[in-house]
C-alpha beads as a LAMMPS data file, in Angstrom:
LAMMPS data file: protein, C-alpha beads

119 atoms
118 bonds

1 atom types
1 bond types

-500.0 500.0 xlo xhi
-500.0 500.0 ylo yhi
-500.0 500.0 zlo zhi

Masses

1 110.0

Atoms # bond

1 1 1 -163.904 -391.669 396.743
2 1 1 -163.270 -395.511 396.058
3 1 1 -163.849 -397.324 392.945
4 1 1 -163.493 -401.055 392.119
5 1 1 -162.966 -402.196 388.605
6 1 1 -163.127 -405.802 387.527
7 1 1 -161.613 -407.454 384.424
8 1 1 -161.025 -410.935 382.979
9 1 1 -164.567 -412.206 382.342
10 1 1 -165.427 -413.949 379.015
11 1 1 -166.590 -416.958 377.367
12 1 1 -164.874 -420.345 378.021
13 1 1 -165.397 -423.860 377.450
14 1 1 -166.220 -426.319 380.197
15 1 1 -163.031 -427.308 381.844
16 1 1 -161.390 -424.167 380.840
17 1 1 -159.923 -421.442 382.957
18 1 1 -160.307 -417.736 383.627
19 1 1 -158.598 -415.241 385.890
20 1 1 -160.498 -412.378 387.244
21 1 1 -158.842 -409.173 388.571
22 1 1 -160.202 -406.294 390.659
23 1 1 -158.348 -403.142 391.434
24 1 1 -159.612 -400.631 394.198
25 1 1 -158.506 -397.006 393.742
26 1 1 -159.238 -393.870 395.429
27 1 1 -158.726 -392.510 398.999
28 1 1 -157.792 -395.915 400.655
29 1 1 -156.281 -396.101 404.121
30 1 1 -156.691 -399.807 404.557
31 1 1 -158.488 -402.908 403.058
32 1 1 -160.260 -405.013 405.618
33 1 1 -161.618 -407.618 403.103
34 1 1 -161.813 -408.309 399.364
35 1 1 -163.640 -411.025 397.695
36 1 1 -165.837 -412.114 394.863
37 1 1 -169.631 -412.559 394.578
38 1 1 -171.606 -413.894 391.647
39 1 1 -175.182 -413.885 390.448
40 1 1 -176.700 -416.164 387.985
41 1 1 -179.965 -415.275 386.079
42 1 1 -182.835 -416.006 388.386
43 1 1 -180.700 -416.528 391.404
44 1 1 -179.582 -414.572 394.324
45 1 1 -176.198 -413.134 394.472
46 1 1 -173.763 -415.318 396.466
47 1 1 -170.353 -415.090 397.889
48 1 1 -167.872 -417.060 396.081
49 1 1 -164.488 -416.349 397.729
50 1 1 -163.214 -413.867 400.191
51 1 1 -160.112 -412.805 401.852
52 1 1 -160.455 -410.920 405.016
53 1 1 -157.399 -409.561 406.789
54 1 1 -156.212 -411.704 409.638
55 1 1 -158.240 -414.838 408.479
56 1 1 -157.869 -417.664 405.945
57 1 1 -159.564 -417.553 402.624
58 1 1 -163.316 -418.477 402.448
59 1 1 -164.636 -420.505 399.331
60 1 1 -168.224 -421.649 398.856
61 1 1 -168.428 -425.307 398.510
62 1 1 -169.159 -425.382 394.922
63 1 1 -165.895 -423.815 393.966
64 1 1 -163.718 -425.435 396.599
65 1 1 -160.384 -426.946 394.937
66 1 1 -161.228 -425.235 391.584
67 1 1 -161.010 -421.559 392.355
68 1 1 -158.064 -419.598 394.075
69 1 1 -158.413 -416.182 395.542
70 1 1 -155.396 -414.055 395.966
71 1 1 -154.958 -410.471 397.188
72 1 1 -152.159 -407.861 397.126
73 1 1 -152.744 -405.598 399.963
74 1 1 -150.154 -403.053 398.809
75 1 1 -151.870 -402.501 395.704
76 1 1 -155.482 -403.125 396.918
77 1 1 -156.194 -405.732 394.215
78 1 1 -157.756 -409.173 394.435
79 1 1 -157.785 -412.026 391.892
80 1 1 -159.729 -414.992 391.355
81 1 1 -158.262 -417.883 389.355
82 1 1 -160.932 -420.087 388.201
83 1 1 -160.143 -423.698 386.832
84 1 1 -162.063 -426.366 385.759
85 1 1 -164.843 -424.312 384.912
86 1 1 -168.505 -425.731 384.738
87 1 1 -171.597 -424.461 383.088
88 1 1 -173.070 -423.857 386.544
89 1 1 -170.305 -421.214 387.142
90 1 1 -171.896 -419.030 384.536
91 1 1 -172.894 -415.705 386.185
92 1 1 -171.851 -412.106 386.540
93 1 1 -169.093 -411.691 389.024
94 1 1 -168.810 -408.780 391.229
95 1 1 -165.806 -407.668 393.072
96 1 1 -166.487 -406.643 396.832
97 1 1 -164.452 -404.819 399.239
98 1 1 -164.533 -403.382 402.763
99 1 1 -162.199 -400.407 402.825
100 1 1 -161.186 -397.915 405.560
101 1 1 -161.126 -394.466 404.123
102 1 1 -159.996 -392.801 407.423
103 1 1 -163.340 -391.724 408.783
104 1 1 -164.670 -395.194 408.876
105 1 1 -165.092 -398.438 406.765
106 1 1 -167.460 -398.798 403.843
107 1 1 -168.519 -401.633 401.518
108 1 1 -167.939 -401.266 397.741
109 1 1 -169.006 -403.116 394.792
110 1 1 -167.652 -403.325 391.311
111 1 1 -169.776 -403.088 388.127
112 1 1 -169.330 -406.948 387.495
113 1 1 -167.866 -408.994 384.752
114 1 1 -169.663 -411.756 382.735
115 1 1 -168.335 -415.208 383.103
116 1 1 -169.995 -417.738 380.447
117 1 1 -169.083 -421.297 380.549
118 1 1 -170.597 -422.998 377.661
119 1 1 -169.830 -425.872 375.220

Bonds

1 1 1 2
2 1 2 3
3 1 3 4
4 1 4 5
5 1 5 6
6 1 6 7
7 1 7 8
8 1 8 9
9 1 9 10
10 1 10 11
11 1 11 12
12 1 12 13
13 1 13 14
14 1 14 15
15 1 15 16
16 1 16 17
17 1 17 18
18 1 18 19
19 1 19 20
20 1 20 21
21 1 21 22
22 1 22 23
23 1 23 24
24 1 24 25
25 1 25 26
26 1 26 27
27 1 27 28
28 1 28 29
29 1 29 30
30 1 30 31
31 1 31 32
32 1 32 33
33 1 33 34
34 1 34 35
35 1 35 36
36 1 36 37
37 1 37 38
38 1 38 39
39 1 39 40
40 1 40 41
41 1 41 42
42 1 42 43
43 1 43 44
44 1 44 45
45 1 45 46
46 1 46 47
47 1 47 48
48 1 48 49
49 1 49 50
50 1 50 51
51 1 51 52
52 1 52 53
53 1 53 54
54 1 54 55
55 1 55 56
56 1 56 57
57 1 57 58
58 1 58 59
59 1 59 60
60 1 60 61
61 1 61 62
62 1 62 63
63 1 63 64
64 1 64 65
65 1 65 66
66 1 66 67
67 1 67 68
68 1 68 69
69 1 69 70
70 1 70 71
71 1 71 72
72 1 72 73
73 1 73 74
74 1 74 75
75 1 75 76
76 1 76 77
77 1 77 78
78 1 78 79
79 1 79 80
80 1 80 81
81 1 81 82
82 1 82 83
83 1 83 84
84 1 84 85
85 1 85 86
86 1 86 87
87 1 87 88
88 1 88 89
89 1 89 90
90 1 90 91
91 1 91 92
92 1 92 93
93 1 93 94
94 1 94 95
95 1 95 96
96 1 96 97
97 1 97 98
98 1 98 99
99 1 99 100
100 1 100 101
101 1 101 102
102 1 102 103
103 1 103 104
104 1 104 105
105 1 105 106
106 1 106 107
107 1 107 108
108 1 108 109
109 1 109 110
110 1 110 111
111 1 111 112
112 1 112 113
113 1 113 114
114 1 114 115
115 1 115 116
116 1 116 117
117 1 117 118
118 1 118 119
């Protein structure tokens, strides 16, 4: 069994910073990809940033040059450093991982952590 646990969300003023963290635990043979999605009220869930093994990081256009994703493969963790936050960044942020458990690969989701950017 694999579980993803997010932390680091909260309330921040525009221009502020937050760092989200996600840790994967369980029967993990390897991690093919880890990333962050977000979903704002009334909107579809969107991919924010992702690190896939063997590739460069992906960022959606709205967060480029403001967010930085990092991953520790040995510990199966992924962080999202969010700087210069804007009200439109307000959403529930979900950790996502594609994990190999030995039998095959499977996609996992965290419970989500709320990020609110408000003055």
